[in-house]
Structures are given as structure tokens and as C-alpha cells.
N, CA, C and O of each residue as an XYZ file, in Angstrom:
648
protein
N      26.323     28.276     -5.797
C      24.816     28.504     -6.900
C      24.265     30.156     -5.708
O      24.084     30.312     -4.500
N      24.195     30.951     -6.799
C      23.875     32.217     -6.549
C      22.237     32.343     -6.430
O      21.482     31.687     -7.148
N      21.664     33.536     -5.144
C      21.299     33.259     -4.902
C      19.994     33.082     -5.644
O      19.197     32.156     -5.490
N      19.899     34.047     -6.422
C      18.525     34.051     -7.733
C      18.546     33.409     -7.814
O      17.451     32.974     -7.459
N      19.410     32.334     -8.254
C      18.999     30.753     -8.861
C      18.856     29.780     -8.214
O      18.469     28.689     -8.630
N      19.191     30.101     -6.982
C      18.690     29.273     -5.888
C      16.762     29.602     -5.407
O      15.886     28.795     -5.719
N      16.517     30.710     -4.756
C      15.185     30.925     -5.605
C      14.378     30.568     -6.246
O      13.322     29.954     -6.089
N      15.046     31.088     -7.227
C      14.265     30.957     -8.165
C      13.745     29.109     -8.415
O      12.547     28.940     -8.640
N      14.387     28.219     -8.378
C      14.547     26.720     -8.058
C      13.613     26.648     -7.028
O      12.690     25.838     -7.113
N      13.702     27.222     -6.281
C      13.254     27.002     -4.816
C      11.414     27.224     -5.086
O      10.471     26.461     -4.874
N      11.494     28.803     -5.709
C       9.782     28.689     -6.077
C       9.440     27.831     -7.670
O       8.435     27.912     -8.377
N      10.293     27.283     -7.804
C       9.794     26.224     -9.457
C       9.122     24.725     -8.517
O       8.202     24.038     -8.960
N       9.890     24.440     -7.062
C      10.080     23.709     -6.936
C       8.023     24.007     -6.190
O       7.165     23.201     -6.551
N       7.793     24.715     -5.620
C       6.392     25.490     -4.533
C       5.371     24.963     -5.632
O       4.489     24.109     -5.535
N       5.747     25.694     -6.638
C       4.810     25.783     -8.200
C       4.236     25.209     -8.980
O       3.279     25.278     -9.751
N       5.497     24.213     -8.433
C       5.632     22.102     -9.659
C       4.215     21.776     -8.657
O       3.171     21.552     -9.269
N       4.182     21.746     -6.967
C       3.249     21.443     -6.329
C       2.599     21.539     -5.932
O       1.932     20.601     -5.497
N       2.241     23.090     -5.752
C       0.613     23.527     -6.467
C       0.338     22.855     -7.683
O      -0.190     21.743     -7.666
N       0.626     23.387     -8.664
C       0.318     22.674     -9.665
C      -0.106     20.805     -9.019
O      -1.263     20.523     -9.332
N       0.182     20.344     -8.712
C       0.886     18.764     -8.781
C      -0.959     18.565     -7.938
O      -1.954     17.948     -8.318
N      -0.718     19.331     -6.836
C      -2.077     19.131     -5.608
C      -3.256     19.751     -6.618
O      -4.331     19.170     -6.471
N      -3.263     20.778     -7.575
C      -4.584     21.915     -7.911
C      -5.446     20.107     -8.867
O      -6.629     19.767     -8.819
N      -4.118     19.271     -9.695
C      -3.681     18.741    -10.820
C      -4.982     17.616    -10.131
O      -5.957     17.309    -10.818
N      -4.809     17.151     -8.846
C      -4.985     16.691     -7.811
C      -6.820     16.219     -7.727
O      -7.428     15.149     -7.737
N      -7.230     17.763     -7.640
C      -7.771     17.735     -6.842
C      -8.868     17.240     -8.951
O      -9.646     16.290     -9.044
N      -8.647     17.855     -9.737
C      -9.307     17.940    -11.180
C      -9.955     16.516    -11.669
O      -9.376     15.459    -11.918
N     -11.340     16.837    -11.723
C     -11.910     15.152    -12.226
C     -11.114     14.184    -13.120
O     -10.265     14.786    -13.778
N     -11.146     12.932    -13.320
C     -11.123     12.517    -14.534
C     -10.940     12.632    -15.600
O     -11.906     12.388    -16.323
N      -9.301     13.165    -16.442
C      -9.941     13.764    -18.039
C     -11.010     12.487    -18.547
O     -12.147     12.739    -18.944
N     -10.424     10.998    -18.464
C     -10.622     10.421    -19.263
C     -11.557      8.444    -18.213
O     -11.384      8.259    -17.009
N     -12.007      7.885    -18.705
C     -12.392      6.538    -17.886
C     -11.123      6.230    -17.841
O     -11.067      5.026    -17.592
N     -10.330      6.563    -17.922
C      -8.716      4.985    -17.908
C      -8.419      5.899    -16.579
O      -8.768      6.988    -16.123
N      -7.502      4.719    -16.207
C      -6.999      5.331    -14.446
C      -5.620      5.752    -14.910
O      -4.847      5.300    -15.754
N      -5.576      6.818    -14.032
C      -4.229      7.384    -13.901
C      -3.425      8.632    -15.570
O      -2.285      9.069    -15.728
N      -4.530      8.763    -16.333
C      -4.321      9.822    -17.049
C      -4.268     11.621    -16.661
O      -5.192     12.321    -16.249
N      -3.320     11.880    -16.866
C      -3.827     13.264    -16.109
C      -2.616     13.641    -16.983
O      -1.914     12.886    -17.656
N      -2.483     15.626    -16.747
C      -2.119     16.779    -17.713
C      -1.129     16.830    -17.896
O      -0.710     16.833    -19.053
N       0.044     16.918    -16.360
C       0.889     16.899    -16.178
C       1.318     18.325    -15.582
O       2.541     18.460    -15.561
N       0.547     19.483    -15.062
C       0.656     20.552    -15.904
C       1.538     20.816    -14.518
O       1.715     22.034    -14.555
N       2.260     20.256    -13.174
C       4.245     20.181    -12.729
C       4.385     20.203    -13.914
O       4.102     19.028    -13.680
N       4.569     20.345    -15.253
C       5.751     19.624    -15.542
C       6.328     20.853    -16.499
O       7.528     20.963    -16.751
N       4.987     22.054    -17.159
C       4.847     23.017    -17.742
C       6.080     23.387    -16.860
O       7.168     23.080    -17.346
N       6.086     24.179    -15.276
C       7.416     24.359    -14.911
C       8.915     23.378    -15.074
O      10.053     23.844    -15.027
N       8.490     21.667    -15.310
C      10.423     21.795    -15.232
C      10.374     21.462    -17.306
O      11.159     20.819    -18.003
N       9.540     21.971    -17.556
C       9.678     22.675    -19.348
C      10.052     24.280    -18.903
O      11.153     24.831    -18.903
N       9.337     24.567    -18.701
C      10.139     26.173    -18.534
C      11.839     25.918    -17.657
O      12.379     26.971    -17.319
N      12.557     24.684    -17.346
C      13.710     24.919    -16.487
C      15.285     24.400    -16.686
O      16.375     24.469    -16.117
N      14.436     23.623    -18.324
C      14.757     22.943    -18.294
C      15.052     23.672    -19.846
O      15.802     23.055    -20.602
N      14.597     24.677    -20.202
C      14.875     25.394    -20.939
C      16.052     27.010    -20.469
O      16.736     27.646    -21.271
N      15.922     27.251    -19.032
C      16.150     28.425    -18.770
C      17.190     28.193    -18.368
O      18.162     28.906    -18.620
N      17.243     27.025    -17.565
C      19.167     26.549    -16.401
C      19.863     25.216    -17.128
O      21.078     25.103    -17.290
N      18.574     23.935    -17.658
C      19.094     22.851    -18.023
C      18.589     21.938    -17.122
O      17.790     22.032    -16.191
N      19.397     20.794    -17.727
C      18.437     19.345    -16.948
C      18.876     19.032    -16.422
O      18.756     17.823    -16.620
N      19.882     19.259    -15.175
C      20.468     18.482    -13.955
C      19.320     19.523    -13.276
O      18.783     18.932    -12.338
N      18.544     21.462    -13.528
C      18.230     21.632    -12.758
C      16.644     20.828    -12.356
O      16.027     20.263    -11.453
N      16.571     21.262    -13.733
C      14.920     20.542    -14.236
C      14.513     19.500    -13.061
O      13.732     19.397    -12.115
N      15.848     18.588    -13.927
C      15.951     16.879    -12.989
C      16.004     17.073    -11.479
O      15.682     16.185    -10.690
N      16.364     18.101    -11.175
C      15.928     18.158     -9.203
C      15.020     18.614     -8.915
O      14.235     17.802     -8.424
N      14.537     19.966     -8.985
C      13.540     20.440     -9.142
C      12.376     18.693     -9.347
O      11.738     18.141     -8.451
N      12.483     18.301    -10.702
C      11.632     17.719    -10.947
C      11.445     16.337     -9.372
O      10.484     15.975     -8.695
N      12.792     16.001     -9.393
C      12.607     14.787     -8.558
C      12.325     15.341     -6.707
O      11.777     14.473     -6.028
N      12.648     16.577     -6.019
C      11.938     17.024     -5.311
C      10.457     17.442     -5.077
O       9.898     17.604     -3.992
N      10.088     17.541     -5.972
C       8.506     18.175     -6.414
C       8.227     16.820     -6.570
O       7.010     16.784     -6.754
N       8.719     15.552     -6.606
C       7.751     14.684     -6.225
C       8.076     13.394     -5.297
O       7.823     12.219     -5.566
N       8.645     13.866     -4.243
C       9.358     13.511     -3.183
C       7.983     14.017     -2.154
O       7.172     13.256     -1.625
N       8.019     15.717     -2.055
C       6.431     15.849     -1.207
C       5.254     15.942     -2.013
O       4.223     16.523     -1.675
N       5.578     14.948     -3.813
C       4.132     14.814     -3.976
C       3.839     13.709     -3.389
O       2.647     13.573     -3.116
N       4.483     12.940     -3.128
C       4.139     11.259     -3.203
C       3.729     11.337     -1.364
O       2.745     10.827     -0.828
N       5.275     12.457     -0.429
C       4.322     12.618      0.469
C       3.353     13.192      1.111
O       3.072     12.786      2.239
N       2.666     14.220      0.546
C       1.481     15.264      0.606
C       0.611     14.916      0.389
O      -0.445     15.240      0.932
N       0.828     13.783     -0.872
C      -0.950     13.819     -1.845
C      -0.772     11.638     -2.263
O      -1.473     11.038     -1.448
N      -0.266     10.950     -2.954
C      -0.186     10.218     -3.164
C       0.462      9.055     -2.973
O      -0.104      8.080     -3.468
N       1.500      8.849     -2.393
C       2.104      7.650     -1.984
C       3.419      7.703     -2.442
O       3.785      8.326     -3.438
N       4.080      7.084     -1.752
C       4.943      6.708     -2.431
C       5.191      5.237     -3.529
O       5.888      4.941     -4.500
N       4.375      4.746     -2.854
C       4.560      3.710     -5.326
C       4.372      4.537     -5.461
O       5.278      5.149     -4.895
N       3.555      5.389     -5.997
C       2.589      6.603     -6.775
C       4.248      7.432     -7.452
O       4.479      7.773     -8.612
N       5.005      7.530     -6.431
C       6.411      8.169     -6.197
C       6.979      7.302     -7.216
O       6.835      7.964     -8.244
N       7.619      6.056     -7.575
C       8.781      5.446     -8.022
C       7.966      5.241     -9.098
O       8.587      5.604    -10.097
N       6.314      4.625     -9.536
C       6.091      5.063    -11.570
C       6.896      6.840    -11.970
O       7.484      7.291    -12.954
N       6.502      7.409    -10.603
C       6.495      8.807    -11.221
C       8.000      8.792    -11.714
O       8.209      8.964    -12.915
N       9.011      8.604    -10.881
C      10.433      8.768    -10.961
C      10.439      7.932    -12.547
O      11.407      8.366    -13.171
N       9.976      7.300    -13.048
C      10.737      5.972    -14.049
C       9.823      7.072    -15.419
O       9.915      6.998    -16.645
N       9.153      7.834    -14.717
C       8.426      8.410    -16.166
C       9.021      9.867    -15.585
O       8.551     10.987    -15.784
N      10.002      9.558    -14.935
C      10.324     11.163    -15.027
C      11.880     11.768    -15.063
O      12.406     12.881    -15.058
N      12.247     10.551    -15.097
C      14.139      9.897    -15.451
C      14.063     10.036    -17.618
O      14.717     10.651    -18.460
N      12.999      9.165    -17.646
C      12.750      9.315    -19.807
C      13.225      9.670    -19.994
O      14.418      9.691    -20.297
N      11.203     10.943    -19.736
C      11.068     12.070    -19.962
C      12.347     12.843    -19.827
O      12.416     13.509    -20.860
N      13.398     13.095    -19.077
C      14.083     14.317    -19.251
C      14.892     13.796    -20.036
O      15.416     14.621    -20.784
N      15.340     12.346    -20.234
C      16.318     12.070    -21.259
C      16.300     12.133    -22.280
O      17.186     12.648    -22.962
N      15.094     11.531    -22.761
C      14.458     11.946    -24.244
C      14.612     13.867    -24.306
O      15.389     14.406    -25.094
N      13.717     14.670    -23.325
C      13.758     15.891    -23.643
C      14.535     16.357    -24.011
O      14.479     16.952    -25.087
N      15.856     16.275    -23.102
C      16.971     17.381    -22.887
C      17.749     16.849    -24.406
O      18.465     17.667    -24.982
N      17.581     15.575    -24.950
C      18.628     14.950    -26.257
C      17.677     15.624    -27.408
O      18.327     16.032    -28.370
N      16.757     15.750    -27.463
C      15.738     16.803    -28.054
C      16.313     17.931    -27.918
O      17.254     18.490    -28.481
N      15.522     18.220    -26.984
C      16.180     20.225    -27.289
C      17.588     20.127    -28.032
O      17.961     21.009    -28.805
N      18.362     18.959    -27.734
C      19.811     19.786    -27.927
C      19.747     19.448    -29.047
O      20.924     19.502    -29.403
N      18.946     18.996    -30.210
C      19.612     19.197    -31.259
C      18.850     20.259    -31.653
O      18.006     19.427    -31.987
N      18.380     21.213    -31.911
C      17.744     22.320    -31.785
C      16.955     22.208    -33.630
O      17.045     22.838    -34.684
N      16.162     20.910    -33.063
C      15.289     21.058    -34.599
C      14.094     20.605    -33.520
O      13.875     19.420    -33.771
N      13.074     21.121    -32.230
C      12.337     21.016    -32.010
C      11.655     22.120    -31.302
O      12.235     22.743    -30.413
N      10.447     22.384    -31.663
C      10.603     23.563    -30.825
C      10.024     23.202    -28.761
O      10.400     22.264    -28.058
N       9.215     24.166    -28.439
C       9.483     23.629    -27.150
C       7.679     23.227    -27.015
O       7.162     23.106    -25.904
N       6.982     23.078    -28.141
C       6.354     21.328    -28.184
C       6.553     20.368    -28.554
O       6.002     19.386    -28.058
N       7.290     20.288    -29.418
C       7.806     19.044    -30.248
C       8.994     17.983    -28.696
O       9.182     16.835    -28.292
N       9.360     19.167    -28.461
C       9.810     18.658    -27.431
C       9.117     18.218    -25.789
O       9.577     17.239    -25.202
N       8.375     18.770    -25.379
C       7.040     18.031    -24.393
C       6.467     17.826    -25.308
O       6.140     19.013    -25.292
N       5.817     17.331    -26.453
C       4.920     15.346    -26.245
C       5.771     14.948    -26.732
O       5.236     14.871    -27.838
N       7.074     14.459    -26.955
C       7.722     13.212    -26.792
C       7.912     13.177    -25.573
O       7.920     12.049    -25.079
N       8.191     14.678    -24.400
C       8.653     14.025    -22.816
C       7.101     13.139    -21.962
O       7.042     12.235    -21.129
N       5.902     14.052    -22.770
C       4.989     13.136    -22.660
C       4.531     11.484    -22.731
O       3.928     10.676    -22.025
N       5.319     11.533    -24.243
C       4.782     10.007    -24.494
C       6.324      9.343    -23.572
O       6.220      8.541    -22.644
N       7.433      9.792    -23.993
C       8.676      8.888    -23.015
C       8.070      9.108    -21.111
O       8.714      8.651    -20.167
N       7.053      9.707    -20.994
C       7.482      9.702    -19.143
C       6.209      8.479    -19.175
O       6.055      7.814    -18.151
N       5.303      8.213    -20.393
C       3.983      7.198    -20.213
C       4.701      6.081    -20.199
O       4.263      5.062    -19.667
N       6.178      6.150    -20.924
C       6.680      4.519    -21.231
C       7.385      4.634    -20.639
O       8.003      3.600    -20.894
N       8.011      5.170    -19.818
C       8.841      5.252    -18.276
C       7.628      4.659    -17.555
O       8.112      3.593    -17.176
N       5.875      4.668    -16.957
C       5.811      4.598    -16.123
C       4.997      2.800    -16.673
O       4.740      1.786    -16.024
N       4.882      3.058    -17.696
C       4.131      1.005    -18.284
C       5.178      0.416    -18.547
O       4.823     -0.638    -19.075
N       6.662      0.467    -18.484
C       7.613     -0.481    -18.321
C       7.994     -0.861    -16.376
O       8.318     -1.870    -15.749
N       7.641      0.994    -15.925
C       7.458      0.195    -14.622
C       6.945     -1.090    -14.412
O       7.497     -2.163    -14.164
N       5.387     -0.652    -14.613
C       4.511     -1.729    -14.255
C       4.524     -2.992    -14.169
O       4.168     -3.805    -13.316
N       5.354     -3.081    -15.980
C       5.777     -4.398    -16.337
C       6.356     -5.035    -15.379
O       5.816     -6.070    -14.991
N       7.426     -4.650    -14.837
C       8.387     -4.993    -13.913
C       8.369     -5.080    -12.879
O       9.269     -5.614    -12.231
N       7.236     -4.531    -12.354
C       6.129     -4.403    -10.977
C       4.930     -5.856    -10.754
O       4.733     -6.603     -9.796
N       4.351     -5.779    -12.057
C       3.915     -6.643    -12.262
C       4.060     -8.084    -13.211
O       3.382     -9.008    -13.661
N       5.077     -7.701    -13.176
C       5.928     -9.311    -13.700
C       4.835    -10.208    -14.725
O       4.547    -11.404    -14.780
N       4.206     -8.495    -15.817
C       3.693     -9.415    -17.076
C       3.529     -8.053    -18.198
O       3.626     -6.852    -17.946
N       3.327     -8.550    -19.144
C       3.817     -7.953    -20.624
C       1.580     -7.437    -20.827
O       0.715     -6.788    -21.414
N       1.852     -8.223    -19.983
C      -0.686     -7.194    -20.037
C      -0.296     -6.141    -20.117
O      -0.291     -5.850    -21.312
N       0.099     -5.248    -19.460
C       0.545     -4.100    -19.038
C       0.530     -3.301    -20.205
O      -0.043     -2.227    -20.391
N       1.541     -4.258    -21.295
C       1.137     -3.071    -22.420
C       0.465     -3.081    -23.526
O       0.741     -2.465    -24.555
N      -0.750     -4.033    -23.259
C      -2.468     -3.155    -24.024
C      -2.637     -1.828    -22.845
O      -3.506     -2.160    -22.039
N      -2.418     -1.301    -22.720
C      -2.846      0.320    -22.210
C      -2.191      1.731    -23.486
O      -2.542      2.855    -23.848
N      -0.946      0.624    -23.805
C      -0.208      1.561    -24.249
C      -1.199      2.510    -25.329
O      -1.265      3.738    -25.282
N      -1.841      1.750    -26.169
C      -1.652      2.477    -27.362
C      -3.216      4.140    -26.819
O      -3.748      5.024    -27.489
N      -3.353      3.581    -24.874
C      -3.832      5.118    -24.695
C      -3.196      5.872    -23.436
O      -3.142      6.773    -22.599
N      -3.013      5.374    -23.696
C      -1.199      5.575    -22.972
C      -0.328      7.228    -23.527
O       0.046      8.308    -23.071
N      -0.388      6.270    -25.066
C       0.024      6.948    -26.044
C      -0.331      7.981    -26.550
O       0.297      8.880    -27.109
N      -1.987      7.739    -26.211
C      -2.085      9.370    -26.911
C      -2.485     10.180    -25.770
O      -2.654     11.382    -25.562
N      -2.560      9.319    -25.239
C      -2.521     10.798    -23.993
C      -1.533     11.382    -23.659
O      -1.792     12.319    -22.904
N      -0.272     11.227    -23.929
C       0.976     10.971    -23.349
C       1.257     12.568    -24.468
O       1.755     13.606    -24.032
N       0.795     12.362    -25.904
C       0.618     13.497    -26.817
C      -0.358     14.464    -26.884
O      -0.162     15.572    -27.382
N      -1.419     14.094    -26.400
C      -2.449     15.373    -25.765
C      -1.661     16.347    -25.219
O      -1.336     17.487    -25.553
N      -1.310     15.229    -23.802
C      -1.675     16.287    -22.892
C       0.680     16.671    -23.136
O       1.333     17.608    -22.678
N       0.912     16.091    -23.550
C       2.303     17.575    -24.053
C       2.015     17.538    -24.814
O       2.531     16.437    -25.012
N       1.268     17.858    -26.234
C       1.132     19.419    -26.097
C       0.265     20.372    -25.495
O      -0.006     21.456    -26.011
N      -0.027     20.100    -24.761
C      -1.009     21.162    -23.869
C       0.313     21.381    -23.663
O       0.942     21.893    -24.590
N       1.270     20.917    -21.952
C       2.016     21.297    -21.428
C       2.774     22.210    -22.363
O       2.881     23.370    -21.965
N       3.368     21.889    -23.625
C       4.275     22.512    -24.157
C       4.036     23.227    -25.322
O       4.654     23.280    -26.385
N       2.438     24.082    -24.693
C       2.301     25.382    -25.729
C       2.290     26.309    -24.866
O       2.802     27.423    -24.982
N       1.239     25.537    -23.254
C       2.213     26.832    -21.601
C       3.040     27.100    -21.739
O       3.226     28.264    -22.094
N       4.453     25.947    -21.501
C       5.391     26.348    -21.475
C       6.043     27.173    -23.077
O       6.561     28.209    -23.493
N       5.924     26.848    -23.181
C       6.754     28.122    -24.923
C       5.746     29.507    -24.695
O       6.244     30.504    -25.218
N       4.466     29.748    -24.037
C       3.685     30.354    -24.215
C       4.912     31.484    -22.863
O       5.345     32.613    -23.094
N       5.145     30.676    -21.616
C       6.612     31.692    -20.823
C       7.464     32.209    -21.149
O       7.779     33.398    -21.100
N       8.276     30.721    -21.795
C       9.118     31.001    -22.627
C       9.455     32.312    -23.050
O      10.236     33.262    -22.998
N       8.164     31.689    -23.606
C       8.397     33.347    -24.983
C       7.830     34.915    -23.750
O       8.235     36.026    -24.093
N       7.256     34.851    -22.902
C       7.262     35.882    -22.517
C       8.544     36.392    -21.801
O       8.691     37.552    -21.417
N       9.359     35.498    -21.678
C      10.465     35.010    -19.762
C      11.825     35.494    -20.918
O      12.941     35.740    -20.460
N      11.475     35.596    -22.746
C      11.911     35.484    -23.494
C      13.226     34.927    -23.339
O      14.236     35.569    -23.051
N      13.151     33.758    -23.537
C      13.875     32.486    -23.111
C      13.579     31.764    -25.149
O      12.635     32.172    -25.825
N      14.347     30.990    -25.544
C      14.280     30.535    -26.556
C      14.592     28.925    -26.568
O      14.551     28.296    -27.626
């Protein structure tokens, strides 16, 4: 791996971790537990466009591990991983079609992230009742994905990456 790329990925982990910490300090956006903007995903989406899914996934995984160890605990890690995997797969597939902007890819990623987390919760709780929470998560995933996509699109434009 080239030194420049490795340095960029290391700095990306640091930035995503800082954004995780900043997000943990913000008051809840809604009265619904667990709803967050997903600020670290700006970094992940940027990497998806800049380098590809492997690099974006690696940085996401390392950030989730460090964030769990420092801020949230390992139960949150498993929820985060389930959401991150589904989000990354869906975002990668949509990006490859060249039919969606970073904003559209991010909105889909936000919704898929929430779907991955709620599916994991249904398995852990051994109950389908958790899916009653789905409309709120779909709405929050759409709004958060739009915000993350807008920020990532600005960064990508400034970095001259399409």
C-alpha cells in the first residue's frame, strides 16, 4: 500500500473517530433513543468515492471498534457493524450504477443502516415487535442520509472527485 494512501486512511480513521465523539456529545435530536446523524459516515462515503468499498469498509470497521472501546461499549459495536455492512453493500451497489448522486447513495445507506440495526435487534430480542420502530428509523435514516450525503458531496466536489 502506498504511503500516501495509508496515511490518508489512518487520518480518516482519526477523523471518523473524532466525529463519533462529537456526535456522542450532541443532545438527542429526537425523543427516540438511538437516532443519530451519523457524522462519521461523511468520511466513509468520501472514501467510498475516493478509493472504493474495501477502504471505506476497513475504516468503518476500525472506527466502530475504537468507538465501541472508547465511548459506547461492545453491544453497540454489533449493532453498528450490522448497520454498516448493509449500508456499505447497498451504497456500493448503487454507486456502481452511476445513476445516483452521493446524496442518493447516502440516503439509501442511511436507511439500510437502520434496517440492518433493527434486523439485528429483532434477532437479539427474538421479537418482531421491534419493527414497530421502523417508520421512525426510516424517516431518521432518510434525513440523516441526506445531511451526510450533502456534506460528502461538498467534500467530493472540493476534492474534484465525481
